[in-house]
N, CA, C and O of each residue as an XYZ file, in Angstrom:
824
protein
N       8.351    -17.622     -4.494
C       9.048    -17.273     -5.708
C      10.518    -17.719     -5.620
O      11.201    -17.421     -4.640
N      10.991    -18.425     -6.634
C      12.367    -18.962     -6.656
C      13.230    -18.046     -7.554
O      12.842    -17.707     -8.672
N      14.395    -17.663     -7.039
C      15.359    -16.896     -7.821
C      16.676    -17.683     -7.937
O      16.858    -18.684     -7.244
N      17.581    -17.240     -8.797
C      18.886    -17.924     -9.003
C      18.696    -19.403     -9.363
O      19.351    -20.268     -8.782
N      17.830    -19.689    -10.287
C      17.522    -21.091    -10.644
C      18.751    -21.793    -11.243
O      18.987    -22.975    -10.994
N      19.517    -21.049    -12.025
C      20.728    -21.628    -12.673
C      21.739    -22.081    -11.642
O      22.321    -23.159    -11.763
N      21.953    -21.233    -10.600
C      22.915    -21.599     -9.539
C      22.445    -22.820     -8.775
O      23.245    -23.694     -8.438
N      21.166    -22.885     -8.502
C      20.607    -24.020     -7.763
C      20.730    -25.320     -8.557
O      21.012    -26.376     -7.991
N      20.518    -25.234     -9.864
C      20.689    -26.420    -10.717
C      22.153    -26.876    -10.770
O      22.431    -28.075    -10.766
N      23.073    -25.933    -10.819
C      24.507    -26.266    -10.824
C      24.902    -26.966     -9.531
O      25.646    -27.946     -9.535
N      24.384    -26.436     -8.419
C      24.670    -27.034     -7.110
C      24.113    -28.446     -6.995
O      24.743    -29.340     -6.430
N      22.915    -28.626     -7.545
C      22.279    -29.952     -7.520
C      23.067    -30.961     -8.352
O      23.224    -32.117     -7.959
N      23.554    -30.516     -9.489
C      24.297    -31.376    -10.412
C      25.573    -31.902     -9.748
O      25.917    -33.077     -9.877
N      26.264    -31.014     -9.039
C      27.524    -31.403     -8.337
C      27.186    -32.299     -7.121
O      27.924    -33.235     -6.816
N      26.083    -32.007     -6.443
C      25.692    -32.773     -5.244
C      25.354    -34.217     -5.606
O      25.537    -35.130     -4.800
N      24.862    -34.410     -6.825
C      24.509    -35.793     -7.266
C      25.738    -36.670     -7.364
O      25.640    -37.880     -7.160
N      26.892    -36.102     -7.669
C      28.138    -36.857     -7.812
C      28.812    -37.100     -6.450
O      29.719    -37.926     -6.357
N      28.394    -36.413     -5.428
C      29.024    -36.517     -4.097
C      28.560    -37.807     -3.393
O      27.360    -38.076     -3.340
N      29.500    -38.606     -2.853
C      29.107    -39.829     -2.157
C      28.520    -39.555     -0.770
O      28.665    -38.453     -0.239
N      27.865    -40.545     -0.192
C      27.338    -40.402      1.156
C      28.457    -40.704      2.143
O      29.078    -41.764      2.069
N      28.715    -39.802      3.049
C      29.776    -39.971      4.031
C      29.183    -40.559      5.300
O      28.328    -39.944      5.937
N      29.650    -41.783      5.673
C      29.087    -42.475      6.805
C      30.206    -42.829      7.802
O      31.385    -42.898      7.455
N      29.787    -43.044      9.031
C      30.725    -43.456     10.098
C      31.191    -44.880      9.849
O      30.435    -45.724      9.369
N      32.427    -45.126     10.179
C      32.957    -46.491      9.950
C      32.232    -47.544     10.805
O      32.033    -47.388     12.010
N      31.847    -48.632     10.103
C      31.176    -49.786     10.693
C      29.802    -49.445     11.322
O      29.285    -50.189     12.156
N      29.233    -48.304     10.897
C      27.865    -47.985     11.333
C      26.871    -48.970     10.719
O      25.780    -49.168     11.254
N      27.248    -49.591      9.590
C      26.432    -50.616      8.930
C      26.499    -51.952      9.631
O      25.689    -52.845      9.382
N      27.525    -52.083     10.553
C      27.765    -53.355     11.214
C      27.120    -53.414     12.596
O      26.592    -54.451     12.998
N      27.165    -52.281     13.327
C      26.634    -52.247     14.694
C      25.438    -51.284     14.776
O      25.482    -50.178     14.238
N      24.366    -51.726     15.462
C      23.174    -50.879     15.604
C      23.434    -49.692     16.510
O      22.838    -48.626     16.352
N      24.343    -49.895     17.472
C      24.615    -48.822     18.459
C      25.323    -47.620     17.828
O      25.345    -46.549     18.433
N      25.896    -47.761     16.647
C      26.596    -46.656     15.969
C      25.678    -46.020     14.933
O      25.165    -46.695     14.040
N      25.476    -44.699     15.066
C      24.639    -43.955     14.096
C      25.449    -43.738     12.823
O      26.679    -43.785     12.839
N      24.747    -43.503     11.732
C      25.416    -43.397     10.423
C      26.034    -41.995     10.190
O      26.745    -41.787      9.207
N      25.752    -41.030     11.110
C      26.301    -39.673     10.855
C      27.826    -39.657     10.964
O      28.428    -40.437     11.703
N      28.422    -38.750     10.211
C      29.872    -38.766      9.933
C      30.725    -38.570     11.211
O      30.454    -37.693     12.031
N      31.718    -39.384     11.340
C      32.798    -39.193     12.330
C      34.115    -39.513     11.647
O      34.229    -40.500     10.920
N      35.091    -38.681     11.884
C      36.389    -38.871     11.229
C      37.144    -40.062     11.861
O      37.289    -40.113     13.082
N      37.621    -41.013     11.047
C      38.388    -42.118     11.624
C      39.814    -41.681     12.025
O      40.502    -41.009     11.256
N      40.250    -42.078     13.255
C      41.544    -41.587     13.777
C      42.487    -42.717     14.194
O      43.570    -42.457     14.719
N      42.092    -43.939     13.971
C      42.936    -45.084     14.397
C      44.225    -45.207     13.615
O      44.319    -44.815     12.452
N      45.246    -45.781     14.313
C      46.576    -45.897     13.696
C      46.581    -46.800     12.454
O      47.200    -46.493     11.435
N      45.880    -47.905     12.581
C      45.844    -48.875     11.461
C      44.463    -48.917     10.813
O      44.081    -49.914     10.201
N      43.715    -47.810     10.957
C      42.351    -47.768     10.434
C      42.335    -47.822      8.915
O      42.977    -47.012      8.247
N      41.596    -48.784      8.377
C      41.578    -49.004      6.929
C      40.876    -47.844      6.181
O      41.227    -47.479      5.059
N      39.846    -47.284      6.891
C      39.095    -46.161      6.272
C      39.980    -44.918      6.191
O      39.955    -44.181      5.205
N      40.783    -44.697      7.277
C      41.672    -43.565      7.267
C      42.766    -43.692      6.201
O      43.177    -42.714      5.577
N      43.210    -44.911      6.020
C      44.262    -45.208      5.022
C      43.685    -45.277      3.598
O      44.430    -45.350      2.621
N      42.359    -45.253      3.498
C      41.668    -45.286      2.198
C      42.067    -46.509      1.381
O      42.462    -46.415      0.219
N      41.946    -47.659      2.038
C      42.134    -48.927      1.350
C      40.971    -49.151      0.422
O      39.862    -48.702      0.713
N      41.182    -49.829     -0.681
C      40.094    -50.010     -1.659
C      38.940    -50.825     -1.067
O      39.155    -51.818     -0.373
N      37.723    -50.387     -1.355
C      36.527    -51.089     -0.868
C      35.921    -50.452      0.368
O      34.857    -50.886      0.810
N      36.554    -49.440      0.943
C      35.972    -48.757      2.119
C      35.372    -47.424      1.665
O      35.766    -46.876      0.636
N      34.381    -46.892      2.473
C      33.754    -45.596      2.100
C      34.732    -44.453      2.000
O      35.811    -44.475      2.594
N      34.330    -43.438      1.227
C      35.195    -42.249      0.998
C      35.265    -41.358      2.257
O      34.345    -41.327      3.074
N      36.348    -40.666      2.373
C      36.533    -39.662      3.453
C      36.011    -38.283      2.986
O      35.954    -37.990      1.792
N      35.645    -37.477      3.950
C      35.228    -36.098      3.654
C      36.467    -35.284      3.245
O      37.459    -35.256      3.973
N      36.407    -34.632      2.092
C      37.529    -33.826      1.606
C      37.007    -32.510      1.015
O      35.837    -32.395      0.649
N      37.906    -31.522      0.934
C      37.566    -30.184      0.423
C      37.092    -30.253     -1.042
O      36.268    -29.443     -1.465
N      37.601    -31.194     -1.791
C      37.268    -31.263     -3.219
C      35.804    -31.595     -3.518
O      35.342    -31.421     -4.646
N      35.070    -32.077     -2.493
C      33.655    -32.417     -2.687
C      32.732    -31.185     -2.500
O      31.514    -31.309     -2.629
N      33.301    -30.011     -2.201
C      32.483    -28.815     -1.978
C      31.677    -28.448     -3.209
O      32.038    -28.796     -4.333
N      30.579    -27.738     -2.981
C      29.759    -27.205     -4.077
C      30.362    -25.936     -4.632
O      31.360    -25.457     -4.092
N      29.794    -25.360     -5.701
C      30.317    -24.110     -6.259
C      30.175    -22.949     -5.273
O      29.188    -22.826     -4.547
N      31.207    -22.107     -5.283
C      31.233    -21.005     -4.293
C      30.065    -20.028     -4.497
O      29.545    -19.477     -3.527
N      29.656    -19.816     -5.740
C      28.576    -18.830     -6.010
C      27.262    -19.244     -5.366
O      26.532    -18.409     -4.831
N      26.965    -20.544     -5.422
C      25.669    -21.015     -4.911
C      25.751    -21.526     -3.474
O      24.772    -22.049     -2.941
N      26.918    -21.376     -2.850
C      27.097    -21.906     -1.483
C      26.300    -21.051     -0.472
O      26.397    -19.824     -0.486
N      25.530    -21.695      0.384
C      24.784    -20.989      1.431
C      23.445    -20.449      0.971
O      22.770    -19.746      1.723
N      23.050    -20.764     -0.251
C      21.741    -20.295     -0.732
C      20.617    -21.160     -0.166
O      20.760    -22.372     -0.004
N      19.505    -20.506      0.127
C      18.293    -21.217      0.548
C      17.686    -21.898     -0.676
O      17.895    -21.419     -1.790
N      16.931    -23.011     -0.515
C      16.304    -23.642     -1.673
C      15.443    -22.713     -2.535
O      15.191    -23.002     -3.705
N      14.996    -21.606     -1.957
C      14.258    -20.616     -2.763
C      15.173    -19.739     -3.639
O      14.703    -18.999     -4.504
N      16.476    -19.840     -3.396
C      17.439    -19.076     -4.186
C      17.922    -17.810     -3.496
O      18.827    -17.148     -4.005
N      17.342    -17.451     -2.343
C      17.736    -16.260     -1.582
C      18.912    -16.565     -0.657
O      19.118    -17.707     -0.245
N      19.690    -15.504     -0.336
C      20.737    -15.644      0.694
C      20.072    -15.682      2.067
O      19.256    -14.825      2.406
N      20.439    -16.691      2.843
C      19.858    -16.878      4.180
C      20.554    -15.977      5.184
O      21.715    -16.216      5.515
N      19.873    -14.943      5.679
C      20.488    -13.950      6.594
C      19.787    -14.039      7.949
O      18.561    -13.968      8.030
N      20.584    -14.197      9.018
C      20.059    -14.280     10.383
C      19.843    -12.888     10.927
O      20.697    -12.014     10.777
N      18.680    -12.677     11.572
C      18.298    -11.333     12.050
C      17.926    -11.415     13.530
O      17.266    -12.362     13.957
N      18.357    -10.410     14.319
C      18.093    -10.367     15.733
C      17.194     -9.225     16.144
O      16.543     -9.295     17.186
N      17.142     -8.145     15.322
C      16.265     -6.992     15.632
C      15.939     -6.233     14.333
O      16.411     -6.587     13.252
N      15.134     -5.200     14.473
C      14.672     -4.435     13.300
C      15.807     -3.648     12.626
O      15.730     -3.346     11.435
N      16.854     -3.318     13.384
C      17.978     -2.593     12.797
C      18.733     -3.415     11.757
O      19.287     -2.875     10.800
N      18.745     -4.720     11.963
C      19.431     -5.611     11.011
C      18.752     -5.626      9.622
O      19.375     -5.975      8.620
N      17.477     -5.245      9.589
C      16.721     -5.254      8.322
C      17.189     -4.147      7.366
O      16.966     -4.229      6.158
N      17.839     -3.111      7.918
C      18.276     -1.992      7.056
C      19.441     -2.409      6.143
O      19.658     -1.785      5.104
N      20.213     -3.488      6.532
C      21.357     -3.911      5.749
C      20.973     -4.910      4.669
O      21.843     -5.405      3.952
N      19.700     -5.211      4.542
C      19.273     -6.334      3.659
C      18.730     -5.816      2.340
O      18.005     -4.823      2.286
N      19.105     -6.520      1.278
C      18.601     -6.230     -0.061
C      17.439     -7.164     -0.351
O      17.665     -8.369     -0.463
N      16.199     -6.678     -0.481
C      15.037     -7.574     -0.648
C      15.069     -8.398     -1.955
O      14.394     -9.422     -2.061
N      15.858     -7.943     -2.942
C      15.925     -8.684     -4.203
C      16.794     -9.968     -4.119
O      16.586    -10.929     -4.860
N      17.785     -9.942     -3.175
C      18.724    -11.064     -3.066
C      18.597    -11.844     -1.743
O      18.747    -13.065     -1.723
N      18.319    -11.127     -0.639
C      18.367    -11.710      0.694
C      16.991    -12.055      1.238
O      15.994    -11.392      0.950
N      16.974    -13.132      2.045
C      15.777    -13.497      2.809
C      16.140    -13.553      4.283
O      17.272    -13.877      4.643
N      15.174    -13.237      5.127
C      15.451    -13.102      6.582
C      15.082    -14.375      7.315
O      14.059    -15.000      7.033
N      15.947    -14.757      8.279
C      15.611    -15.830      9.202
C      15.729    -15.242     10.611
O      16.801    -14.785     11.007
N      14.619    -15.256     11.371
C      14.610    -14.690     12.727
C      15.328    -15.649     13.665
O      15.078    -16.854     13.646
N      16.226    -15.104     14.490
C      17.047    -15.935     15.388
C      16.166    -16.628     16.427
O      15.075    -16.164     16.756
N      16.677    -17.757     16.932
C      15.911    -18.611     17.845
C      15.608    -17.900     19.175
O      14.530    -18.059     19.748
N      16.582    -17.117     19.646
C      16.446    -16.486     20.970
C      15.590    -15.240     21.008
O      15.401    -14.672     22.084
N      15.066    -14.793     19.889
C      14.248    -13.551     19.832
C      12.857    -13.804     20.400
O      12.191    -14.777     20.047
N      12.435    -12.906     21.288
C      11.124    -13.056     21.950
C       9.976    -12.718     21.020
O      10.164    -12.246     19.899
N       8.750    -12.983     21.540
C       7.523    -12.792     20.710
C       7.308    -11.343     20.315
O       6.955    -11.056     19.171
N       7.516    -10.428     21.250
C       7.274     -9.004     21.010
C       8.181     -8.483     19.880
O       7.732     -7.782     18.973
N       9.495     -8.854     19.967
C      10.439     -8.429     18.915
C      10.132     -9.100     17.587
O      10.297     -8.500     16.524
N       9.688    -10.341     17.654
C       9.344    -11.084     16.414
C       8.254    -10.354     15.649
O       8.336    -10.197     14.431
N       7.218     -9.904     16.382
C       6.094     -9.184     15.753
C       6.602     -7.916     15.083
O       6.200     -7.589     13.967
N       7.498     -7.199     15.779
C       8.081     -5.952     15.235
C       8.880     -6.241     13.951
O       8.788     -5.513     12.962
N       9.663     -7.325     14.005
C      10.503     -7.688     12.844
C       9.625     -8.064     11.652
O       9.901     -7.667     10.519
N       8.553     -8.842     11.917
C       7.651     -9.286     10.847
C       6.955     -8.087     10.203
O       6.847     -8.005      8.980
N       6.485     -7.157     11.041
C       5.774     -5.962     10.508
C       6.722     -5.102      9.668
O       6.351     -4.629      8.594
N       7.941     -4.905     10.161
C       8.942     -4.090      9.445
C       9.345     -4.756      8.127
O       9.501     -4.092      7.103
N       9.512     -6.106      8.176
C       9.921     -6.851      6.981
C       8.833     -6.826      5.914
O       9.143     -6.709      4.728
N       7.558     -6.935      6.311
C       6.439     -6.875      5.340
C       6.353     -5.497      4.731
O       6.030     -5.349      3.552
N       6.647     -4.463      5.550
C       6.619     -3.077      5.051
C       7.700     -2.864      3.995
O       7.475     -2.192      2.988
N       8.887     -3.448      4.239
C      10.040     -3.308      3.306
C      10.024     -4.379      2.203
O      10.929     -4.430      1.370
N       8.976     -5.244      2.206
C       8.806     -6.317      1.210
C      10.002     -7.273      1.194
O      10.565     -7.589      0.145
N      10.364     -7.720      2.399
C      11.484     -8.694      2.553
C      10.878    -10.064      2.853
O       9.926    -10.182      3.625
N      11.441    -11.087      2.234
C      10.967    -12.450      2.448
C      11.421    -12.945      3.842
O      12.572    -12.752      4.232
N      10.493    -13.587      4.580
C      10.814    -14.164      5.887
C      10.748    -15.687      5.756
O       9.748    -16.238      5.297
N      11.832    -16.359      6.168
C      11.891    -17.823      6.011
C      11.213    -18.583      7.135
O      10.747    -19.706      6.939
N      11.156    -17.973      8.316
C      10.497    -18.634      9.464
C       9.537    -17.735     10.215
O       9.742    -17.454     11.396
N       8.475    -17.273      9.533
C       7.531    -16.359     10.228
C       6.687    -17.051     11.286
O       6.247    -16.426     12.251
N       6.459    -18.375     11.092
C       5.601    -19.116     12.037
C       4.171    -18.635     11.940
O       3.682    -18.320     10.855
N       3.497    -18.579     13.090
C       2.086    -18.156     13.135
C       1.950    -16.674     13.428
O       0.842    -16.169     13.610
N       3.082    -15.976     13.473
C       3.045    -14.540     13.812
C       2.596    -13.745     12.609
O       3.084    -13.947     11.497
N       1.657    -12.834     12.839
C       1.163    -11.953     11.752
C       1.658    -10.541     12.017
O       1.955    -10.164     13.150
N       1.738     -9.791     10.962
C       2.189     -8.387     11.086
C       1.127     -7.557     11.776
O      -0.065     -7.843     11.660
N       1.554     -6.528     12.495
C       0.653     -5.617     13.175
C      -0.165     -4.851     12.158
O       0.376     -4.370     11.162
N      -1.469     -4.730     12.396
C      -2.322     -3.916     11.554
C      -2.293     -2.509     12.038
O      -2.898     -2.195     13.063
N      -1.597     -1.634     11.325
C      -1.478     -0.252     11.736
C      -2.771      0.497     11.486
O      -3.391      0.302     10.441
N      -3.209      1.366     12.425
C      -4.458      2.114     12.220
C      -4.368      3.066     11.063
O      -3.335      3.702     10.849
N      -5.447      3.170     10.309
C      -5.435      4.090      9.152
C      -5.416      5.535      9.603
O      -6.128      5.917     10.532
N      -4.594      6.338      8.938
C      -4.461      7.753      9.306
C      -5.713      8.536      8.888
O      -6.087      8.563      7.716
N      -6.339      9.164      9.870
C      -7.533     10.003      9.575
C      -7.022     11.447      9.467
O      -6.326     11.948     10.350
N      -7.383     12.085      8.377
C      -6.950     13.471      8.175
C      -7.722     14.393      9.106
O      -8.921     14.609      8.929
N      -7.027     14.935     10.098
C      -7.659     15.845     11.053
C      -7.386     17.283     10.643
O      -6.237     17.721     10.584
N      -8.452     18.005     10.362
C      -8.303     19.402      9.991
C      -8.093     20.256     11.220
O      -8.659     19.947     12.269
N      -7.308     21.316     11.145
C      -7.101     22.175     12.281
C      -8.388     22.784     12.794
O      -9.334     23.000     12.036
N      -8.415     23.063     14.095
C      -9.651     23.539     14.747
C     -10.117     24.888     14.161
O     -11.308     25.116     13.948
N      -9.142     25.764     13.913
C      -9.488     27.118     13.426
C     -10.244     27.046     12.114
O     -11.244     27.741     11.931
N      -9.770     26.205     11.194
C     -10.430     26.044      9.874
C     -11.844     25.507     10.037
O     -12.788     25.971      9.398
N     -11.960     24.495     10.930
C     -13.259     23.886     11.151
C     -14.267     24.900     11.738
O     -15.431     24.954     11.341
N     -13.759     25.710     12.714
C     -14.627     26.745     13.323
C     -15.023     27.798     12.283
O     -16.185     28.198     12.202
N     -14.047     28.238     11.495
C     -14.301     29.255     10.473
C     -15.378     28.766      9.499
O     -16.301     29.504      9.152
N     -15.240     27.488      9.059
C     -16.228     26.950      8.142
C     -17.603     26.857      8.766
O     -18.618     27.148      8.132
N     -17.616     26.439     10.043
C     -18.883     26.327     10.785
C     -19.563     27.685     10.918
O     -20.789     27.773     10.854
N     -18.773     28.751     11.102
C     -19.326     30.103     11.217
C     -19.854     30.623      9.874
O     -20.927     31.220      9.799
N     -19.059     30.376      8.807
C     -19.446     30.927      7.520
C     -20.718     30.269      6.925
O     -21.464     30.908      6.182
N     -20.947     28.984      7.265
C     -22.114     28.305      6.692
C     -23.417     28.986      7.116
O     -24.199     29.360      6.242
N     -23.692     29.166      8.427
C     -24.956     29.847      8.801
C     -25.073     31.272      8.249
O     -26.170     31.721      7.913
N     -23.929     31.990      8.154
C     -23.935     33.356      7.587
C     -24.402     33.319      6.149
O     -25.270     34.089      5.740
N     -23.816     32.417      5.392
C     -24.151     32.317      3.976
C     -25.620     31.939      3.796
O     -26.307     32.465      2.920
N     -26.091     31.015      4.641
C     -27.491     30.598      4.538
C     -28.443     31.758      4.854
O     -29.459     31.945      4.184
N     -28.089     32.536      5.894
C     -28.920     33.709      6.280
C     -28.971     34.738      5.160
O     -30.024     35.295      4.849
N     -27.782     34.982      4.551
C     -27.701     35.961      3.456
C     -28.540     35.496      2.253
O     -29.242     36.284      1.620
N     -28.444     34.199      1.965
C     -29.197     33.653      0.829
C     -30.705     33.790      1.088
O     -31.463     34.144      0.184
N     -31.134     33.510      2.319
C     -32.581     33.633      2.683
C     -33.035     35.064      2.537
O     -34.106     35.331      1.991
N     -32.205     36.010      3.035
C     -32.568     37.425      3.008
C     -32.706     37.888      1.541
O     -33.621     38.641      1.205
N     -31.801     37.435      0.691
C     -31.841     37.808     -0.743
C     -33.118     37.246     -1.387
O     -33.787     37.921     -2.169
N     -33.430     36.003     -1.037
C     -34.618     35.379     -1.607
C     -35.879     36.126     -1.188
O     -36.779     36.359     -1.995
N     -35.927     36.500      0.105
C     -37.091     37.266      0.613
C     -37.205     38.606     -0.080
O     -38.300     39.010     -0.470
N     -36.064     39.319     -0.244
C     -36.047     40.632     -0.895
C     -36.546     40.519     -2.325
O     -37.304     41.367     -2.796
N     -36.118     39.465     -3.015
C     -36.563     39.247     -4.395
C     -38.055     39.001     -4.458
O     -38.762     39.517     -5.323
N     -38.521     38.174     -3.490
C     -39.946     37.851     -3.434
C     -40.777     39.103     -3.184
O     -41.868     39.249     -3.735
N     -40.243     40.035     -2.324
C     -40.973     41.293     -2.037
C     -40.983     42.220     -3.237
O     -42.005     42.824     -3.563
N     -39.820     42.327     -3.900
C     -39.695     43.277     -5.006
C     -40.493     42.896     -6.244
O     -40.941     43.771     -6.985
N     -40.672     41.622     -6.471
C     -41.391     41.166     -7.647
C     -42.844     41.679     -7.730
O     -43.232     42.262     -8.742
N     -43.669     41.458     -6.642
C     -45.057     41.979     -6.719
C     -45.118     43.519     -6.835
O     -45.989     44.062     -7.515
N     -44.180     44.209     -6.161
C     -44.127     45.683     -6.239
C     -43.903     46.137     -7.677
O     -44.603     47.009     -8.192
N     -42.908     45.522     -8.305
C     -42.603     45.895     -9.691
C     -43.763     45.586    -10.619
O     -44.072     46.367    -11.519
N     -44.404     44.453    -10.400
C     -45.547     44.071    -11.236
C     -46.689     45.081    -11.067
O     -47.306     45.517    -12.038
N     -46.952     45.441     -9.788
C     -48.029     46.400     -9.499
C     -47.747     47.748    -10.159
O     -48.625     48.352    -10.776
N     -46.473     48.217    -10.011
C     -46.084     49.508    -10.594
C     -46.217     49.486    -12.115
O     -46.677     50.442    -12.740
N     -45.791     48.342    -12.689
C     -45.867     48.213    -14.154
C     -47.320     48.263    -14.621
O     -47.636     48.875    -15.641
N     -48.216     47.596    -13.845
C     -49.657     47.599    -14.200
C     -50.253     49.015    -14.112
O     -50.994     49.466    -14.986
N     -49.886     49.690    -13.006
C     -50.383     51.065    -12.830
C     -49.927     51.964    -13.965
O     -50.723     52.733    -14.503
N     -48.655     51.877    -14.336
C     -48.101     52.688    -15.426
C     -48.827     52.415    -16.739
O     -49.171     53.341    -17.474
N     -49.056     51.139    -17.024
C     -49.737     50.780    -18.298
C     -51.168     51.329    -18.309
O     -51.658     51.771    -19.348
N     -51.848     51.298    -17.128
C     -53.210     51.834    -17.031
C     -53.214     53.332    -17.344
O     -54.010     53.825    -18.144
N     -52.285     54.039    -16.674
C     -52.197     55.502    -16.871
C     -51.926     55.822    -18.358
O     -52.522     56.738    -18.924
N     -51.028     55.059    -18.965
C     -50.696     55.299    -20.377
C     -51.917     55.117    -21.251
O     -52.199     55.931    -22.131
N     -52.653     54.015    -20.991
C     -53.840     53.722    -21.792
C     -54.880     54.850    -21.678
O     -55.457     55.316    -22.660
N     -55.084     55.264    -20.385
C     -56.049     56.334    -20.132
C     -55.627     57.634    -20.851
O     -56.439     58.320    -21.471
N     -54.322     57.939    -20.738
C     -53.802     59.162    -21.357
C     -53.983     59.090    -22.897
O     -54.341     60.080    -23.537
N     -53.725     57.887    -23.475
C     -53.876     57.722    -24.914
C     -55.366     57.897    -25.316
O     -55.693     58.534    -26.317
N     -56.234     57.308    -24.495
C     -57.698     57.417    -24.784
C     -58.148     58.860    -24.727
O     -58.913     59.307    -25.582
N     -57.671     59.614    -23.705
C     -58.034     61.027    -23.591
C     -57.490     61.812    -24.783
O     -58.191     62.658    -25.337
N     -56.278     61.547    -25.172
C     -55.657     62.224    -26.311
C     -56.461     61.999    -27.589
O     -56.665     62.932    -28.366
N     -56.923     60.750    -27.813
C     -57.719     60.438    -28.981
C     -59.041     61.216    -28.984
O     -59.468     61.747    -30.010
N     -59.683     61.267    -27.788
C     -60.964     61.978    -27.674
C     -60.776     63.473    -27.978
O     -61.593     64.086    -28.666
N     -59.689     64.040    -27.452
C     -59.417     65.477    -27.663
C     -59.204     65.743    -29.169
O     -59.700     66.731    -29.710
N     -58.470     64.856    -29.820
C     -58.203     65.005    -31.268
C     -59.497     64.960    -32.056
O     -59.708     65.757    -32.970
N     -60.368     64.014    -31.694
C     -61.676     63.868    -32.379
C     -62.521     65.117    -32.174
O     -63.161     65.611    -33.102
N     -62.511     65.629    -30.921
C     -63.304     66.844    -30.606
C     -62.820     68.010    -31.421
O     -63.640     68.772    -31.931
N     -61.510     68.187    -31.570
C     -60.919     69.288    -32.335
C     -61.304     69.210    -33.797
O     -61.675     70.202    -34.425
N     -61.201     67.979    -34.326
C     -61.537     67.802    -35.760
C     -63.005     68.120    -36.020
O     -63.325     68.681    -37.068
N     -63.899     67.783    -35.111
C     -65.338     68.080    -35.257
C     -65.563     69.607    -35.218
O     -66.344     70.149    -36.000
N     -64.899     70.249    -34.342
C     -65.028     71.712    -34.204
C     -64.590     72.393    -35.517
O     -65.244     73.315    -36.005
N     -63.470     71.911    -36.069
C     -62.965     72.512    -37.315
C     -63.976     72.353    -38.422
O     -64.201     73.277    -39.203
N     -64.605     71.154    -38.497
C     -65.576     70.913    -39.571
C     -66.774     71.810    -39.411
O     -67.284     72.359    -40.388
N     -67.238     71.967    -38.154
C     -68.426     72.838    -37.876
C     -68.109     74.280    -38.248
O     -68.933     74.989    -38.825
N     -66.882     74.699    -37.899
C     -66.490     76.094    -38.178
C     -66.379     76.336    -39.663
O     -66.700     77.436    -40.112
N     -65.939     75.362    -40.460
C     -65.835     75.540    -41.907
C     -67.220     75.645    -42.557
O     -67.469     76.443    -43.461
N     -68.099     74.788    -42.037
C     -69.468     74.792    -42.593
C     -70.183     76.061    -42.216
O     -71.341     76.251    -42.589
């Protein structure tokens, strides 16, 4: 992801106007590299800036101060030596570059911490962040024991209730049947007695 695109474009626009600074007579001799060296001779034509010779390095060729030192991605390039340096960094503006002298163990720590804080790393290499073990929620022993004890108790109580219900049902049914029989018999006897009385009354009247 690229940020500060406007600043990068401004820097590029100014850089296009900047000439190439080369060492004097590097185009003439193979033994001289083209990288910049300041001319210091007393009668040096390049130092005197005679017409037709390459330009000298000067302060006026600098890029804009706002975009100076930005990485091509648009982030500020910040050098880091340990995990404590990551606390000073703003992940929205700054990107991290791990120092050359940092060992492998510290590099892994820095990469893991930076990924956790969502900080961009410019030179992670082949190093991957540590995979932290997932936290397993461990319940306290007392709660686990209490639950283990209550489960069999509840099961036993439920079984006992079911058995009691099973026993009481046939008893109630039997009692209800016996009661209904007695009632029917009593009703039948009552009817017979009433009939007998009515017959006696009729005989007595006649």
